[in-house]
C-alpha positions in Angstrom: -42.6 15.5 -45.0 -40.6 16.8 -42.1 -41.2 14.8 -39.0 -40.0 17.2 -36.2 -42.2 20.1 -35.6 -42.3 22.3 -32.8 -43.7 26.1 -33.1 -40.6 27.7 -31.3 -37.9 26.8 -33.9 -37.8 28.0 -37.2 -38.5 24.5 -39.8 -35.1 24.6 -41.6 -33.3 24.5 -37.9 -35.5 21.4 -37.2 -34.7 20.0 -40.7 -31.6 20.1 -40.2 -31.8 18.4 -36.8 -33.4 15.6 -38.3 -31.3 14.9 -40.5 -28.7 14.9 -37.9 -30.4 12.6 -36.0 -31.6 9.7 -38.0 -33.8 7.4 -36.3 -34.0 9.1 -33.6 -36.6 11.1 -34.3 -39.4 9.8 -31.7 -37.2 10.3 -29.3 -36.0 14.0 -30.1 -39.7 14.9 -30.5 -40.3 13.9 -27.4 -37.9 16.1 -25.9 -38.6 18.9 -27.9 -42.5 18.4 -26.3 -40.9 18.3 -23.0 -38.7 21.5 -23.2 -41.7 23.6 -24.6 -41.0 27.0 -25.8 -38.0 29.0 -23.8 -40.3 31.2 -21.7 -42.3 28.2 -20.7 -41.5 26.4 -17.2 -39.9 22.9 -18.3 -40.1 19.5 -16.7 -37.2 19.7 -13.8 -35.5 16.3 -14.5 -35.4 13.7 -17.3 -33.5 10.6 -17.1 -32.6 9.0 -20.5 -31.4 5.1 -20.4 -30.1 3.1 -23.1 -27.1 0.6 -24.2 -24.2 1.4 -24.8 -23.9 3.7 -28.6 -27.3 4.1 -29.0 -27.0 7.6 -29.2 -28.1 8.9 -26.3 -24.7 11.8 -25.4 -24.7 12.7 -29.1 -28.5 13.3 -29.6 -28.5 15.2 -26.4 -25.6 17.3 -27.6 -27.0 17.6 -31.5 -30.1 18.5 -30.1 -28.8 21.5 -27.7 -26.6 23.0 -30.1 -28.5 22.8 -33.1 -31.3 24.6 -31.1 -28.5 26.6 -29.6 -30.1 26.1 -25.6 -28.0 27.1 -23.1 -26.5 24.2 -21.8 -23.5 22.6 -19.5 -22.2 18.7 -20.2 -20.4 17.0 -17.8 -19.0 13.5 -17.6 -19.5 12.1 -14.3 -16.9 9.4 -15.0 -14.0 12.5 -15.4 -15.7 14.3 -11.9 -15.7 11.7 -9.8 -16.2 12.8 -6.8 -19.0 15.5 -5.7 -17.0 18.7 -5.2 -14.9 17.7 -9.0 -18.3 17.5 -10.0 -19.7 20.9 -8.5 -17.0 23.1 -9.3 -16.8 21.9 -13.3 -20.3 22.7 -13.9 -19.8 26.5 -12.6 -16.6 26.5 -14.7 -18.5 25.6 -17.6 -21.2 28.6 -16.5 -18.6 31.0 -16.1 -17.0 30.1 -20.2 -20.5 30.5 -21.3 -21.4 34.0 -19.9 -20.9 37.0 -21.4 -19.4 38.7 -18.2 -16.0 38.9 -17.5 -14.2 35.6 -17.3 -12.8 34.7 -13.7 -9.6 33.1 -13.8 -9.9 30.8 -11.1 -12.9 28.8 -10.4 -15.4 29.7 -7.2 -14.6 26.9 -4.6 -17.7 25.0 -4.2 -17.4 22.8 -1.2 -21.3 21.9 -0.5 -24.2 21.8 -2.8 -25.8 25.3 -0.4 -22.8 26.6 -1.8 -23.7 24.8 -5.9 -27.0 26.1 -5.3 -25.9 29.8 -4.2 -23.9 30.4 -7.4 -25.8 28.5 -10.3 -27.4 29.8 -12.7 -28.0 28.0 -16.0 -29.0 24.4 -17.0 -27.2 21.0 -17.4 -26.9 17.7 -18.7 -25.1 14.9 -16.7 -23.6 12.0 -18.8 -22.4 8.6 -17.5 -25.1 9.4 -14.1 -24.5 6.2 -12.7 -21.3 7.6 -11.3 -23.8 9.7 -9.3 -24.8 6.6 -6.9 -21.3 6.5 -5.7 -21.1 9.8 -4.2 -22.7 11.8 -1.1 -26.8 10.6 -0.9 -28.1 13.9 -0.8 -26.1 14.6 -4.3 -28.9 12.9 -6.7 -31.9 14.3 -4.6 -30.7 17.3 -4.8 -29.7 17.6 -9.0 -33.4 16.1 -9.2 -34.9 18.7 -7.9 -32.8 22.0 -9.2 -35.3 23.7 -10.0 -37.2 24.0 -6.9 -34.0 24.8 -5.1 -32.5 27.3 -7.5 -35.6 28.9 -8.6 -34.9 28.9 -11.9 -36.1 27.6 -15.8 -33.1 24.7 -15.5 -34.0 21.3 -16.2 -31.4 18.3 -15.3 -30.7 15.8 -17.8 -29.4 12.5 -16.5 -27.8 9.8 -19.5 -27.3 6.5 -18.2 -26.7 2.8 -19.2 -29.2 1.4 -16.5 -32.3 1.5 -15.4 -34.0 4.0 -13.3 -34.6 1.3 -10.6 -31.2 1.2 -10.2 -31.2 4.8 -9.0 -34.0 5.6 -7.0 -32.8 6.0 -3.5 -34.3 4.2 -0.8 -35.7 7.3 1.4 -37.2 8.4 -2.2 -37.0 11.4 -4.6 -38.3 13.6 -6.8 -39.5 11.0 -9.8 -37.9 12.5 -13.4 -39.2 11.8 -16.5 -38.2 8.8 -17.9 -37.0 8.4 -22.0 -35.7 5.1 -23.3 -33.2 4.9 -26.5 -33.7 1.3 -27.6 -30.8 0.1 -29.5 -30.6 0.7 -33.3 -32.0 -2.4 -35.4 -30.3 -3.7 -38.3 -32.2 -1.2 -40.7 -31.3 1.6 -38.0 -27.5 0.8 -38.4 -27.6 0.2 -42.3 -29.4 3.8 -43.1 -27.0 4.9 -40.4 -23.8 3.9 -41.7 -25.1 4.1 -45.6 -24.9 7.8 -45.1 -21.3 7.7 -45.0 -20.5 6.2 -48.4 -17.7 8.3 -50.1 -18.5 10.4 -53.1 -16.7 8.5 -55.6 -18.9 5.4 -55.4 -22.9 5.6 -55.8 -25.0 5.3 -52.8 -26.3 1.8 -53.6 -22.5 0.3 -54.1 -22.0 1.6 -50.5 -25.3 0.3 -49.2 -24.6 -3.0 -50.4 -21.2 -3.3 -49.0 -22.8 -1.5 -45.9 -25.5 -5.2 -46.2 -22.5 -7.4 -46.6 -20.5 -5.8 -43.2 -23.9 -6.0 -41.4 -24.4 -9.6 -42.3 -21.2 -10.7 -40.8 -20.9 -8.4 -37.9 -24.5 -7.8 -36.7 -25.2 -10.8 -34.2 -21.1 -10.8 -32.6 -21.4 -6.5 -32.5 -24.0 -3.5 -32.6 -22.1 -0.8 -31.6 -22.4 1.8 -34.0 -19.1 3.6 -33.4 -17.1 0.0 -33.6 -19.4 -0.5 -36.8 -17.9 2.8 -38.5 -14.9 1.6 -37.4 -14.8 -1.5 -39.3 -16.3 -0.2 -42.3 -13.9 2.5 -42.9 -11.0 -0.3 -42.3 -12.7 -2.8 -44.9 -13.8 -0.8 -47.4 -10.8 -0.4 -49.6 -11.0 -4.0 -49.9 -14.0 -4.5 -51.1 -13.3 -1.7 -53.6 -10.2 -3.7 -55.6 -11.7 -5.9 -57.9 -13.9 -2.3 -59.0 -10.6 -0.5 -58.9 -8.6 -3.5 -61.0 -11.8 -3.4 -63.3 -12.3 -7.0 -62.5 -15.6 -6.3 -61.3 -18.6 -3.8 -62.0 -19.9 -1.9 -58.9 -22.8 -4.6 -59.8 -20.8 -7.7 -59.2 -22.2 -8.5 -55.7 -21.5 -12.1 -55.7 -17.4 -11.3 -57.0 -17.0 -8.8 -54.9 -18.6 -10.3 -51.8 -15.9 -13.4 -52.4 -13.1 -10.8 -52.5 -14.1 -9.2 -48.6 -15.3 -12.6 -47.0 -12.0 -13.9 -46.0 -10.8 -10.3 -44.8 -14.1 -9.7 -42.8 -13.3 -13.2 -41.2 -10.3 -12.0 -40.5 -11.6 -8.5 -38.6 -14.3 -10.8 -36.7 -11.0 -11.5 -34.6 -10.1 -7.9 -34.0 -13.9 -6.7 -32.7 -13.8 -4.1 -29.7 -10.5 -4.7 -29.7 -7.2 -1.9 -30.4 -4.2 -4.3 -30.2 -3.3 -2.9 -33.6 -3.3 0.4 -35.6 -5.2 0.8 -38.8 -2.2 0.9 -40.1 -1.1 -2.4 -39.1 -4.4 -4.1 -40.1 -4.2 -2.4 -43.1 -0.6 -4.0 -43.9 -2.0 -7.3 -42.6 -4.7 -7.4 -45.4 -2.0 -7.3 -47.6 0.1 -10.0 -46.8 0.2 -13.7 -48.2 -1.8 -16.2 -47.1 -5.6 -17.0 -46.0 -6.7 -17.4 -42.5 -6.4 -21.0 -40.9 -9.7 -23.0 -41.7 -11.3 -24.2 -38.3 -11.3 -28.1 -38.7 -13.2 -30.5 -36.9 -16.7 -28.6 -37.2 -19.3 -29.1 -40.0 -20.8 -25.8 -41.2 -23.9 -25.7 -39.0 -21.3 -26.1 -35.8 -18.9 -23.0 -37.3 -19.2 -20.0 -35.2 -17.5 -16.6 -35.5 -16.3 -14.7 -32.4 -14.0 -12.2 -31.7 -10.3 -13.1 -30.5 -10.9 -12.3 -26.9 -13.8 -13.8 -26.6 -12.1 -17.1 -28.2 -10.0 -17.2 -25.1 -13.0 -16.6 -22.8 -14.7 -19.7 -24.1 -11.0 -21.5 -23.8 -10.7 -20.6 -20.3 -14.0 -21.3 -19.4 -13.7 -24.7 -21.3 -10.5 -25.6 -18.9 -12.5 -24.7 -15.8 -15.4 -27.0 -16.7 -13.2 -30.0 -17.2 -9.8 -29.4 -14.6 -10.3 -29.9 -11.2 -9.9 -26.5 -8.9 -7.3 -28.1 -7.1 -4.8 -28.5 -10.7 -5.3 -24.9 -11.8 -1.5 -24.4 -9.8 -0.2 -27.1 -12.1 -1.6 -25.7 -15.1 -1.4 -21.5 -14.5 0.8 -20.8 -12.1 4.9 -20.1 -13.3 7.4 -22.4 -11.6 5.3 -24.3 -9.9 7.8 -27.2 -10.5 7.0 -31.1 -11.8 4.4 -32.4 -10.5 3.1 -35.4 -11.7 -1.0 -36.5 -12.5 -0.3 -39.5 -9.6 0.1 -36.6 -7.0 -3.1 -35.5 -8.0 -5.4 -38.2 -8.5 -7.0 -40.3 -5.3 -7.1 -43.9 -5.1 -10.8 -44.3 -6.3 -10.3 -41.5 -9.0 -10.5 -43.4 -12.2 -13.2 -42.1 -14.2 -12.5 -39.5 -17.0 -14.1 -35.5 -16.0 -15.1 -35.9 -19.8 -17.2 -38.4 -19.1 -18.9 -36.9 -16.1 -19.4 -33.9 -17.8 -18.6 -29.8 -17.2 -18.6 -28.8 -13.7 -19.5 -25.0 -12.6 -16.9 -22.5 -12.0 -17.1 -19.0 -10.8 -16.2 -15.6 -12.3 -12.3 -15.2 -10.4 -11.6 -18.8 -11.8 -12.3 -18.1 -15.2 -10.7 -14.7 -15.1 -7.7 -16.0 -13.5 -7.1 -18.8 -15.7 -7.7 -16.3 -19.0 -5.3 -13.8 -18.1 -2.9 -16.9 -17.6 -3.3 -18.4 -20.7 -3.6 -15.2 -23.0 -0.5 -13.7 -20.9 1.0 -10.7 -23.8 -1.5 -11.9 -26.3 -3.9 -9.5 -26.0 -4.3 -6.7 -23.4 -7.1 -7.0 -21.0 -8.6 -3.8 -22.3 -12.1 -5.1 -23.8 -15.2 -5.3 -22.1 -14.5 -9.3 -20.6 -18.3 -8.9 -18.8 -20.0 -8.0 -22.0 -18.5 -10.8 -23.8 -19.2 -13.0 -20.9 -22.8 -12.5 -21.6 -22.4 -13.0 -25.4 -21.4 -16.1 -25.2 -24.2 -17.1 -22.6 -26.7 -15.6 -25.5 -24.9 -18.1 -27.9 -25.5 -20.7 -25.8 -21.9 -21.4 -25.6 -21.6 -20.9 -21.9 -24.6 -21.0 -19.5 -25.6 -19.6 -16.1 -25.5 -21.8 -13.1 -27.7 -21.3 -10.4 -30.0 -17.6 -9.4 -28.2 -14.3 -9.9 -29.1 -13.6 -6.7 -26.1 -15.6 -5.1 -23.7 -14.2 -2.8 -21.0 -15.5 -3.9 -21.5 -14.4 -7.6 -22.5 -15.9 -11.0 -21.2 -19.5 -12.2 -21.3 -20.3 -15.1 -20.5 -24.2 -17.0 -18.8 -24.1 -20.6 -21.4 -26.4 -22.9 -19.4 -27.1 -25.8 -17.6 -30.2 -27.0 -14.0 -31.2 -27.0 -14.2 -30.9 -31.1 -15.2 -27.6 -30.8 -12.9 -26.2 -28.6 -10.0 -27.5 -30.2 -11.5 -26.0 -33.5 -11.7 -22.9 -31.5 -8.7 -22.9 -29.6 -6.4 -24.1 -33.4 -7.4 -21.1 -34.6 -5.6 -18.9 -32.2 -2.6 -21.0 -31.9 -3.4 -22.5 -28.8 -2.4 -25.9 -27.7 -5.6 -26.8 -25.5 -4.9 -30.8 -24.7 -1.5 -29.6 -23.2 -3.7 -27.9 -20.2 -6.6 -30.5 -20.0 -5.9 -32.8 -16.9 -7.6 -36.4 -18.9 -4.8 -35.8 -21.4 -1.6 -35.7 -19.6 
C-alpha cells in the first residue's frame, strides 16, 4: 500500500518517488503537505537540518526533480560571498527560463537588485555558510516570498540546528524539519537495494548485515558504507565462486571476509589509496598483524587515522609540555633527560596519571607523528568526538571555556602499545618516562 498520497500528483509519480527515497517517507510526506498544490501559496521558508549523510540533499533533489517543480539548487560553500550567491541563483533561473538565454549574467550587487530580478524558487544547500555573509542576507531570504510577491519557498539545508542561525535582532521563523540519522535497520534496507543481479537478494542482504556488524559503531555515513560494500563484496563472494561454499554457508563466508573487513576498518573515511590499489592489497599474502597484549573484551577496532589521534592524545597526557620540542621538533639537537628534570622531580608521570591537554597541542603532536603516512584530509574533529564517545578520551572542564576544550587520554599503557603496534609506531621512543 502506497505511503505517499497527494491530490496534486498522479499515484504513479508518488509511487516512483517513494521507491527513490526509502526510509524518508515521513519527511517527504511532510514536505508535500507544506508545498500544497501548485496554485496554493506555499510556506515562505523551510529549515531542514540533520547530520552528515542523513539524506537531506538527496531527498530534496529527488523530490523536486520527480515532481518537476521549478527550482534552483545552490551550494553555499561554492558561493562563498553574497554577490556570488545571488548571481548564481539568477544564472540558474536564466537557464531554466524558456526565454532567450543571456550570454552573460546580470550583475547583482545588492539584495534589492536580486529581488527585482528574481522569478522562481530556490534551495540553499550547506546554508550554515550564510552566517558568514552580510547580516541582511539570511533574514531577507526567509522573507523572500513577501519581498518578491511571488509564490516562492526558500529551503535551507544545514547540518546545524536553527538556534545556531537565529540572528540576535530576530527574523521570520522558518518551518523546521529534522532528518534523523539512518538507523541500522534503515541502512540495511537501503544498502540491500544495490544487490548485483547475478546473486540473490538474501545473499547480498546477509553480506550487508555482516558489513554493518563490523562498521556500524565507527561509521554511519551512508556514502562511506556504500563505498565499503562495493569494495569488499568480491572478497565475500570468493568461496562461492570457487565452489568451496554455498550462498547459505554464512559461517564459511564470514571466516573468509573477516580479516579483510578488519583491514578495511583502517581506511574508513580515508582515500589515501584508490579502490584498485586496495583490491591489489587484498590479494597479497600475509595477514594483518594481530594486536598483542589485549584481551578480547579490551580489543577495539579503530580507523587508521583515529589510531594516530589516540596515540597523540596519550603522548600529550603523559609527556610534560616542555618535552614536546625534544620529541616532536626536527633538528632539535641532543638533549639529555637530566636537562629537563628538576631536582625534586622523581615521580613517574604514569604513576601520577594522565594530564589534561588542549586541542591545539593534540593536533600539533598528531601532525608530527603522522608525517607522510596519511594526508591530513579526514574530519579530525569528528574522529575526536568518536574517541570521546568510545570513552578512550575524556573531556575535561566545561564546553564554554574561552581557551577551547581540554582532553585526557583514558587508556592504559598496554592498550596504547597494542594500538601503536598495529600502525608500526614505536610509542616507547616518544614517552618521557622511558628515556
